NUTOR-870389 format. One record per atom (N, C-alpha, C, O): x, y, z; residue in three letters. Coordinates in steps of 0.05 Angstrom, whole numbers, padded with zeros to 5 digits, always signed. Layout:
BEGIN
XYZALA;...
end
This chain:
BEGIN
+01752+02482+02219GLN;+01765+02459+02229GLN;+01752+02434+02216GLN;+01729+02435+02208GLN;+01768+02412+02215VAL;+01758+02388+02202VAL;+01768+02364+02218VAL;+01791+02364+02227VAL;+01751+02344+02221GLN;+01758+02319+02234GLN;+01760+02298+02213GLN;+01744+02296+02194GLN;+01781+02281+02215LEU;+01787+02261+02194LEU;+01787+02233+02206LEU;+01798+02229+02227LEU;+01776+02214+02191VAL;+01775+02186+02200VAL;+01783+02168+02176VAL;+01769+02169+02156VAL;+01804+02153+02179GLU;+01813+02135+02158GLU;+01800+02107+02162GLU;+01792+02099+02184GLU;+01797+02093+02139SER;+01787+02066+02140SER;+01797+02051+02115SER;+01807+02064+02097SER;+01793+02025+02115GLY;+01801+02009+02092GLY;+01827+01994+02093GLY;+01833+01979+02075GLY;+01841+01998+02115GLY;+01866+01983+02118GLY;+01861+01953+02122GLY;+01839+01944+02127GLY;+01883+01938+02121GLY;+01881+01910+02125GLY;+01906+01895+02117GLY;+01927+01907+02112GLY;+01903+01869+02115LEU;+01925+01851+02107LEU;+01921+01843+02078LEU;+01899+01834+02070LEU;+01942+01846+02062VAL;+01940+01839+02034VAL;+01966+01827+02025VAL;+01987+01833+02036VAL;+01965+01809+02005GLN;+01990+01797+01995GLN;+02004+01816+01976GLN;+01991+01834+01964GLN;+02030+01813+01974ALA;+02045+01829+01955ALA;+02033+01827+01927ALA;+02025+01805+01918ALA;+02031+01849+01914GLY;+02019+01850+01887GLY;+01989+01857+01888GLY;+01977+01862+01868GLY;+01978+01856+01912GLY;+01949+01862+01915GLY;+01943+01891+01916GLY;+01960+01908+01912GLY;+01917+01897+01921SER;+01907+01924+01921SER;+01891+01930+01946SER;+01880+01911+01958SER;+01890+01955+01954LEU;+01872+01964+01975LEU;+01864+01993+01968LEU;+01878+02007+01954LEU;+01840+02000+01978ARG;+01832+02028+01976ARG;+01826+02038+02004ARG;+01809+02028+02018ARG;+01840+02059+02011LEU;+01836+02072+02037LEU;+01817+02096+02032LEU;+01816+02108+02011LEU;+01801+02101+02053SER;+01783+02124+02053SER;+01790+02142+02076SER;+01799+02133+02097SER;+01785+02168+02071CYS;+01789+02188+02092CYS;+01764+02204+02092CYS;+01759+02221+02075CYS;+01747+02199+02113ALA;+01722+02213+02115ALA;+01725+02237+02133ALA;+01737+02235+02154ALA;+01713+02259+02125ALA;+01716+02284+02140ALA;+01690+02294+02149ALA;+01669+02290+02136ALA;+01690+02307+02172SER;+01667+02322+02182SER;+01675+02351+02183SER;+01698+02358+02187SER;+01655+02368+02180GLY;+01661+02397+02180GLY;+01654+02409+02154GLY;+01657+02398+02133GLY;+01643+02433+02156ARG;+01633+02447+02132ARG;+01654+02456+02113ARG;+01648+02461+02090ARG;+01679+02458+02123THR;+01700+02470+02106THR;+01718+02450+02093THR;+01740+02457+02084THR;+01710+02425+02092PHE;+01727+02403+02081PHE;+01737+02411+02053PHE;+01761+02406+02047PHE;+01720+02421+02036SER;+01728+02427+02009SER;+01748+02449+02006SER;+01758+02455+01984SER;+01754+02462+02027SER;+01774+02484+02026SER;+01802+02474+02033SER;+01822+02489+02032SER;+01805+02448+02041TYR;+01831+02437+02050TYR;+01843+02419+02029TYR;+01829+02403+02016TYR;+01869+02422+02025SER;+01884+02401+02012SER;+01887+02378+02031SER;+01890+02382+02055SER;+01886+02354+02021ILE;+01888+02330+02038ILE;+01912+02314+02029ILE;+01917+02308+02006ILE;+01928+02307+02049GLY;+01952+02290+02044GLY;+01949+02263+02057GLY;+01935+02260+02076GLY;+01963+02244+02046TRP;+01966+02218+02058TRP;+01995+02214+02066TRP;+02014+02221+02051TRP;+01999+02204+02090PHE;+02025+02198+02101PHE;+02025+02170+02111PHE;+02004+02157+02115PHE;+02049+02159+02116ARG;+02051+02133+02128ARG;+02074+02131+02147ARG;+02094+02146+02144ARG;+02072+02114+02166GLN;+02093+02110+02186GLN;+02097+02081+02191GLN;+02079+02067+02201GLN;+02120+02071+02185ALA;+02128+02043+02190ALA;+02141+02041+02218ALA;+02152+02062+02227ALA;+02141+02018+02230PRO;+02154+02016+02257PRO;+02183+02024+02256PRO;+02198+02015+02239PRO;+02190+02041+02275GLY;+02218+02050+02277GLY;+02226+02071+02257GLY;+02249+02079+02256GLY;+02207+02080+02241LYS;+02214+02100+02220LYS;+02197+02126+02224LYS;+02177+02126+02238LYS;+02207+02147+02212GLU;+02192+02172+02213GLU;+02168+02172+02194GLU;+02167+02157+02175GLU;+02149+02188+02201ARG;+02125+02191+02184ARG;+02134+02203+02157ARG;+02149+02223+02157ARG;+02125+02192+02135GLU;+02133+02202+02109GLU;+02109+02208+02092GLU;+02088+02197+02094GLU;+02114+02228+02074PHE;+02093+02236+02055PHE;+02089+02215+02034PHE;+02108+02204+02024PHE;+02064+02210+02028VAL;+02057+02191+02007VAL;+02046+02206+01983VAL;+02055+02201+01960VAL;+02027+02224+01987GLY;+02016+02239+01966GLY;+01995+02259+01976GLY;+01988+02258+02000GLY;+01986+02276+01959ALA;+01966+02296+01967ALA;+01949+02304+01943ALA;+01956+02300+01920ALA;+01926+02316+01950ILE;+01908+02326+01930ILE;+01899+02353+01938ILE;+01894+02359+01962ILE;+01896+02371+01919THR;+01887+02398+01924THR;+01858+02399+01933THR;+01844+02379+01930THR;+01849+02422+01943SER;+01823+02424+01954SER;+01800+02417+01934SER;+01780+02406+01942SER;+01804+02425+01909ILE;+01783+02419+01889ILE;+01790+02395+01872ILE;+01776+02388+01854ILE;+01813+02382+01879GLY;+01820+02357+01865GLY;+01832+02360+01838GLY;+01832+02341+01822GLY;+01842+02384+01831ASP;+01852+02388+01804ASP;+01881+02381+01801ASP;+01891+02379+01779ASP;+01895+02376+01824SER;+01923+02368+01822SER;+01929+02347+01844SER;+01917+02348+01866SER;+01947+02329+01838THR;+01956+02309+01857THR;+01986+02309+01857THR;+01999+02315+01837THR;+01998+02300+01879TYR;+02027+02299+01882TYR;+02033+02272+01896TYR;+02018+02263+01914TYR;+02055+02260+01888TYR;+02062+02234+01899TYR;+02092+02232+01906TYR;+02108+02244+01892TYR;+02098+02216+01926ALA;+02125+02209+01931ALA;+02135+02191+01909ALA;+02119+02176+01897ALA;+02161+02192+01903ASP;+02172+02175+01881ASP;+02167+02146+01887ASP;+02163+02130+01868ASP;+02167+02138+01912SER;+02164+02110+01919SER;+02137+02098+01912SER;+02134+02073+01911SER;+02117+02115+01908VAL;+02090+02105+01902VAL;+02079+02114+01875VAL;+02057+02105+01867VAL;+02094+02130+01861LYS;+02084+02140+01835LYS;+02079+02116+01816LYS;+02094+02097+01814LYS;+02056+02118+01803GLY;+02048+02096+01785GLY;+02033+02074+01798GLY;+02022+02057+01785GLY;+02034+02073+01825ARG;+02020+02051+01839ARG;+01997+02062+01856ARG;+01977+02048+01860ARG;+02000+02086+01867PHE;+01980+02098+01884PHE;+01966+02121+01870PHE;+01978+02136+01855PHE;+01940+02123+01875THR;+01924+02145+01863THR;+01906+02157+01884THR;+01892+02143+01898THR;+01907+02183+01886ILE;+01890+02198+01905ILE;+01867+02211+01890ILE;+01872+02223+01869ILE;+01844+02209+01901SER;+01821+02223+01890SER;+01803+02233+01912SER;+01807+02225+01935SER;+01785+02251+01906ARG;+01767+02261+01927ARG;+01739+02266+01915ARG;+01736+02271+01892ARG;+01720+02264+01933ASP;+01692+02269+01927ASP;+01682+02289+01948ASP;+01675+02281+01970ASP;+01683+02314+01941ASN;+01676+02335+01961ASN;+01646+02333+01969ASN;+01639+02342+01991ASN;+01629+02323+01951ALA;+01601+02320+01958ALA;+01598+02299+01981ALA;+01579+02301+01996ALA;+01616+02280+01982LYS;+01615+02260+02003LYS;+01635+02265+02025LYS;+01638+02249+02044LYS;+01649+02287+02024ASN;+01670+02294+02044ASN;+01690+02271+02048ASN;+01696+02264+02070ASN;+01699+02260+02026THR;+01716+02237+02028THR;+01739+02239+02007THR;+01736+02248+01985THR;+01762+02230+02017VAL;+01786+02228+01999VAL;+01794+02198+01999VAL;+01792+02184+02019VAL;+01803+02189+01976TYR;+01810+02161+01973TYR;+01840+02158+01966TYR;+01852+02175+01953TYR;+01851+02136+01975LEU;+01878+02128+01966LEU;+01876+02100+01955LEU;+01874+02081+01970LEU;+01877+02098+01929GLN;+01877+02072+01915GLN;+01906+02063+01912GLN;+01923+02076+01901GLN;+01911+02039+01922MET;+01938+02028+01922MET;+01937+02001+01907MET;+01922+01983+01913MET;+01955+01999+01887ILE;+01957+01974+01872ILE;+01986+01965+01873ILE;+02004+01980+01881ILE;+01991+01941+01863SER;+02018+01930+01863SER;+02032+01934+01889SER;+02056+01942+01890SER;+02019+01928+01911LEU;+02030+01933+01937LEU;+02054+01915+01942LEU;+02056+01893+01933LEU;+02073+01927+01957LYS;+02098+01914+01964LYS;+02100+01912+01995LYS;+02088+01927+02009LYS;+02116+01893+02005PRO;+02119+01891+02034PRO;+02129+01917+02046PRO;+02122+01923+02069PRO;+02145+01932+02032GLU;+02155+01957+02042GLU;+02134+01979+02044GLU;+02139+02001+02055GLU;+02110+01974+02034ASP;+02087+01992+02037ASP;+02074+01988+02064ASP;+02056+02003+02071ASP;+02082+01968+02079THR;+02070+01963+02105THR;+02075+01986+02124THR;+02098+01994+02128THR;+02053+01997+02135ALA;+02055+02020+02153ALA;+02027+02027+02163ALA;+02007+02016+02154ALA;+02027+02046+02182VAL;+02001+02059+02189VAL;+01998+02083+02170VAL;+02016+02099+02168VAL;+01975+02084+02157TYR;+01970+02105+02138TYR;+01952+02126+02151TYR;+01931+02120+02163TYR;+01959+02151+02147TYR;+01944+02174+02158TYR;+01936+02193+02136TYR;+01950+02197+02117TYR;+01912+02204+02139CYS;+01905+02227+02123CYS;+01907+02252+02140CYS;+01903+02251+02164CYS;+01912+02274+02127ALA;+01916+02299+02141ALA;+01907+02323+02123ALA;+01907+02321+02099ALA;+01899+02344+02136GLY;+01889+02368+02122GLY;+01906+02392+02126GLY;+01918+02396+02148GLY;+01908+02408+02105THR;+01924+02432+02106THR;+01911+02454+02088THR;+01897+02448+02069THR;+01917+02479+02096ASN;+01909+02501+02079ASN;+01930+02509+02058ASN;+01925+02526+02042ASN;+01952+02495+02059ILE;+01975+02502+02042ILE;+01976+02482+02019ILE;+01982+02458+02023ILE;+01970+02491+01995MET;+01968+02474+01972MET;+01995+02463+01964MET;+02014+02478+01962MET;+01996+02437+01959GLY;+02020+02425+01948GLY;+02043+02419+01967GLY;+02064+02410+01959GLY;+02038+02424+01993THR;+02060+02419+02012THR;+02063+02389+02018THR;+02043+02374+02020THR;+02088+02381+02022THR;+02094+02353+02030THR;+02103+02352+02059THR;+02109+02331+02070THR;+02105+02375+02072ALA;+02116+02377+02099ALA;+02096+02369+02120ALA;+02075+02381+02122ALA;+02103+02349+02135THR;+02085+02339+02156THR;+02076+02361+02175THR;+02053+02362+02183THR;+02095+02379+02183LYS;+02089+02399+02203LYS;+02069+02420+02193LYS;+02058+02435+02209LYS;+02064+02421+02167LEU;+02045+02441+02156LEU;+02017+02430+02154LEU;+01999+02444+02145LEU;+02013+02405+02162TYR;+01986+02394+02162TYR;+01975+02396+02190TYR;+01987+02385+02209TYR;+01953+02410+02193ALA;+01943+02417+02220ALA;+01924+02395+02231ALA;+01921+02393+02255ALA;+01911+02381+02213TYR;+01890+02362+02222TYR;+01897+02334+02213TYR;+01905+02330+02190TYR;+01894+02315+02232TRP;+01903+02288+02227TRP;+01882+02268+02235TRP;+01867+02272+02255TRP;+01880+02246+02220GLY;+01864+02224+02229GLY;+01879+02206+02248GLY;+01903+02211+02254GLY;+01867+02184+02256GLN;+01879+02166+02276GLN;+01896+02145+02263GLN;+01912+02131+02276GLN;+01894+02141+02237GLY;+01910+02122+02222GLY;+01896+02096+02218GLY;+01879+02088+02233GLY;+01904+02082+02197THR;+01894+02055+02191THR;+01918+02038+02183THR;+01935+02046+02167THR;+01919+02013+02193GLN;+01942+01996+02188GLN;+01939+01982+02161GLN;+01919+01970+02155GLN;+01961+01983+02146VAL;+01963+01968+02121VAL;+01987+01949+02124VAL;+02009+01957+02130VAL;+01982+01923+02120THR;+02003+01903+02122THR;+02004+01887+02096THR;+01984+01876+02088THR;+02027+01887+02084VAL;+02031+01873+02059VAL;+02050+01849+02064VAL;+02073+01853+02071VAL;+02039+01825+02059SER;+02055+01801+02064SER;+02070+01793+02039SER;+02059+01797+02017SER;+02093+01781+02042SER;+02109+01773+02019SER;+02103+01744+02011SER;+02114+01734+01992SER;
end
């Protein structure tokens, strides 16, 4: 089992950057793929991107490709979401989540979730 805590959210102007962190507790962190999801008001939670357990592959939603980068440091039990060229439509609560299923984008296949961190992009 793994517990996840996101941090790094905040208010940023369009075109700006933020880096979110997902800190994990638990000895088995390095065995999980970690995904990032986001949920805007009135909308369903959507997949943003994911990274495999050892960090050798990443996957991204088309809406963030080229702007968002996921990385992980298993020695620090942390996954990062670097976001650049932010747009107002990126405004949402961002969640990290853990799964044993490599490469999945399906929300329901992620068993472990953090509490989320708010990202607001002003125009």
